[in-house]
Backbone as CSV, one residue per row, in Angstrom:
resi,resn,N_x,N_y,N_z,CA_x,CA_y,CA_z,C_x,C_y,C_z
1,ILE,-11.792,-9.730,-21.754,-11.231,-10.950,-22.293,-11.772,-12.100,-21.447
2,PRO,-12.512,-13.013,-22.030,-13.007,-14.146,-21.246,-11.882,-15.139,-20.942
3,GLY,-11.951,-15.794,-19.828,-10.959,-16.805,-19.476,-9.736,-16.223,-18.807
4,THR,-8.690,-17.051,-18.726,-7.443,-16.677,-18.052,-6.482,-16.049,-19.045
5,LEU,-5.866,-14.945,-18.642,-4.916,-14.229,-19.483,-3.500,-14.502,-18.996
6,ALA,-2.660,-15.036,-19.869,-1.250,-15.260,-19.563,-0.437,-14.157,-20.221
7,VAL,0.458,-13.535,-19.456,1.335,-12.497,-19.987,2.776,-12.849,-19.636
8,ALA,3.710,-12.184,-20.286,5.130,-12.409,-19.994,5.423,-12.061,-18.540
9,ALA,6.512,-12.599,-18.005,6.877,-12.369,-16.608,7.158,-10.901,-16.314
10,GLY,7.593,-10.159,-17.297,7.884,-8.740,-17.111,7.744,-8.004,-18.414
11,GLY,7.576,-6.718,-18.327,7.427,-5.896,-19.522,7.069,-4.482,-19.124
12,THR,6.613,-3.719,-20.101,6.234,-2.330,-19.872,4.869,-2.077,-20.475
13,VAL,3.998,-1.440,-19.710,2.718,-0.956,-20.217,2.950,0.501,-20.592
14,ASN,2.793,0.831,-21.879,2.961,2.197,-22.368,1.594,2.855,-22.437
15,LEU,1.407,3.926,-21.687,0.122,4.607,-21.606,0.302,6.050,-22.060
16,THR,-0.397,6.418,-23.141,-0.327,7.777,-23.666,-1.646,8.480,-23.374
17,PHE,-1.584,9.589,-22.672,-2.773,10.352,-22.316,-3.074,11.369,-23.408
18,ALA,-4.294,11.325,-23.952,-4.737,12.311,-24.932,-5.238,13.568,-24.228
19,ALA,-5.692,13.407,-22.996,-6.170,14.529,-22.189,-5.792,14.267,-20.740
20,ARG,-5.669,15.303,-19.964,-5.306,15.164,-18.555,-6.539,14.726,-17.774
21,LEU,-6.464,13.548,-17.186,-7.582,12.987,-16.432,-7.498,13.380,-14.957
22,PRO,-8.653,13.478,-14.298,-8.643,13.742,-12.861,-8.224,12.499,-12.090
23,ALA,-7.949,12.683,-10.812,-7.583,11.558,-9.947,-8.688,10.518,-9.973
24,GLY,-8.289,9.239,-9.933,-9.262,8.149,-9.928,-8.609,6.841,-10.303
25,LEU,-9.441,5.807,-10.385,-8.985,4.473,-10.770,-9.635,4.143,-12.111
26,TYR,-8.828,3.876,-13.131,-9.310,3.655,-14.486,-8.921,2.256,-14.964
27,PRO,-9.898,1.391,-15.265,-9.562,0.050,-15.747,-8.979,0.101,-17.163
28,LEU,-7.912,-0.675,-17.374,-7.304,-0.783,-18.697,-7.765,-2.041,-19.410
29,LEU,-7.881,-3.152,-18.671,-8.384,-4.394,-19.249,-8.958,-5.276,-18.158
30,THR,-9.901,-6.110,-18.538,-10.483,-7.068,-17.606,-10.461,-8.450,-18.245
31,CYS,-10.352,-9.457,-17.406,-10.344,-10.842,-17.862,-10.889,-11.709,-16.729
32,GLY,-11.052,-12.985,-16.998,-11.522,-13.888,-15.961,-10.531,-14.001,-14.821
33,ALA,-9.244,-14.077,-15.145,-8.166,-14.177,-14.164,-6.838,-13.990,-14.895
34,PHE,-5.795,-13.714,-14.118,-4.445,-13.635,-14.670,-3.704,-14.920,-14.326
35,ALA,-2.968,-15.465,-15.287,-2.154,-16.657,-15.033,-0.902,-16.236,-14.282
36,GLY,-0.464,-17.048,-13.359,0.766,-16.771,-12.610,0.700,-15.445,-11.883
37,GLU,1.761,-14.652,-12.012,1.849,-13.361,-11.335,1.179,-12.232,-12.114
38,GLY,0.732,-12.514,-13.328,0.087,-11.475,-14.134,1.032,-10.323,-14.412
39,PHE,0.615,-9.122,-14.084,1.387,-7.910,-14.363,2.209,-7.433,-13.163
40,ALA,2.421,-8.291,-12.172,3.098,-7.895,-10.927,4.490,-7.314,-11.163
41,ASP,5.242,-7.805,-12.127,6.607,-7.337,-12.363,6.723,-6.413,-13.570
42,TRP,5.619,-5.870,-14.011,5.616,-4.954,-15.145,5.801,-3.524,-14.655
43,THR,6.309,-2.655,-15.547,6.457,-1.244,-15.243,5.481,-0.438,-16.097
44,LEU,5.292,0.803,-15.728,4.386,1.699,-16.444,5.176,2.872,-16.990
45,ALA,4.997,3.164,-18.278,5.606,4.335,-18.909,4.468,5.232,-19.391
46,VAL,4.468,6.494,-18.976,3.408,7.421,-19.370,3.975,8.507,-20.274
47,SER,3.127,8.989,-21.192,3.504,10.079,-22.084,2.240,10.841,-22.451
48,GLY,2.402,11.869,-23.254,1.260,12.687,-23.655,0.915,13.699,-22.582
49,ASP,-0.372,13.990,-22.451,-0.860,14.972,-21.472,-1.051,14.280,-20.125
50,ALA,0.039,13.766,-19.578,-0.004,12.980,-18.342,-0.436,13.832,-17.166
51,PRO,-1.219,13.251,-16.261,-1.649,13.990,-15.083,-0.478,14.287,-14.148
52,VAL,-0.635,15.350,-13.380,0.363,15.697,-12.372,0.080,14.819,-11.155
53,GLY,1.092,14.184,-10.622,0.925,13.305,-9.473,1.346,11.891,-9.817
54,ASP,1.045,10.967,-8.915,1.434,9.571,-9.102,0.479,8.839,-10.033
55,VAL,1.045,8.093,-10.963,0.282,7.227,-11.855,0.867,5.829,-11.686
56,THR,0.068,4.874,-11.210,0.566,3.532,-10.927,-0.360,2.464,-11.490
57,LEU,0.227,1.309,-11.796,-0.556,0.145,-12.214,-1.090,-0.566,-10.984
58,ILE,-2.341,-0.994,-11.050,-2.980,-1.730,-9.968,-3.600,-2.984,-10.582
59,GLN,-3.220,-4.136,-10.053,-3.780,-5.402,-10.529,-4.659,-6.004,-9.448
60,SER,-5.882,-6.335,-9.805,-6.758,-7.062,-8.888,-7.031,-8.426,-9.515
61,ALA,-7.965,-9.175,-8.997,-8.209,-10.554,-9.443,-8.310,-10.685,-10.960
62,GLY,-9.073,-9.865,-11.612,-9.232,-9.972,-13.054,-9.213,-8.645,-13.769
63,THR,-8.609,-7.620,-13.153,-8.589,-6.289,-13.751,-7.210,-5.664,-13.611
64,LEU,-6.746,-5.050,-14.689,-5.538,-4.228,-14.649,-6.003,-2.791,-14.807
65,SER,-5.677,-1.964,-13.825,-6.126,-0.571,-13.817,-4.940,0.348,-13.631
66,VAL,-5.172,1.614,-13.873,-4.195,2.643,-13.561,-4.837,3.562,-12.529
67,ARG,-4.083,3.851,-11.469,-4.556,4.763,-10.425,-3.818,6.079,-10.576
68,ILE,-4.600,7.158,-10.634,-4.044,8.502,-10.697,-4.330,9.172,-9.361
69,ALA,-3.271,9.560,-8.676,-3.402,10.250,-7.390,-2.853,11.660,-7.552
70,SER,-3.659,12.645,-7.229,-3.238,14.042,-7.335,-2.148,14.341,-6.330
71,LEU,-1.357,15.353,-6.617,-0.369,15.823,-5.648,-1.118,16.285,-4.413
72,GLY,-0.647,15.886,-3.271,-1.287,16.283,-2.033,-2.401,15.348,-1.599
73,THR,-2.682,14.298,-2.369,-3.719,13.344,-1.986,-3.206,12.477,-0.851
74,ILE,-4.019,12.289,0.167,-3.671,11.425,1.272,-4.511,10.169,1.161
75,LEU,-3.853,9.014,1.148,-4.549,7.739,1.082,-4.490,7.088,2.446
76,LEU,-5.637,6.699,2.971,-5.719,6.023,4.260,-6.049,4.568,3.998
77,LEU,-5.118,3.681,4.324,-5.318,2.248,4.126,-5.540,1.598,5.466
78,GLN,-6.580,0.770,5.563,-6.859,0.086,6.807,-6.786,-1.391,6.607
């Protein structure tokens, strides 16, 4: 989506998995920028063949992604 994307202050992203995906970071949408807080106060609802482990929304400057972390995955943040 070119330009700035404005979304409601809160809501739910509904994600239905057709197949079980491996751990990774998967972009859902990209734009020039998010207006205000973007998706910061949104929740994620998953259904279908959802992966085992944590599934979380990740917002960066102009991308909304979903991160899938396998059970037992150790994340080292510096």
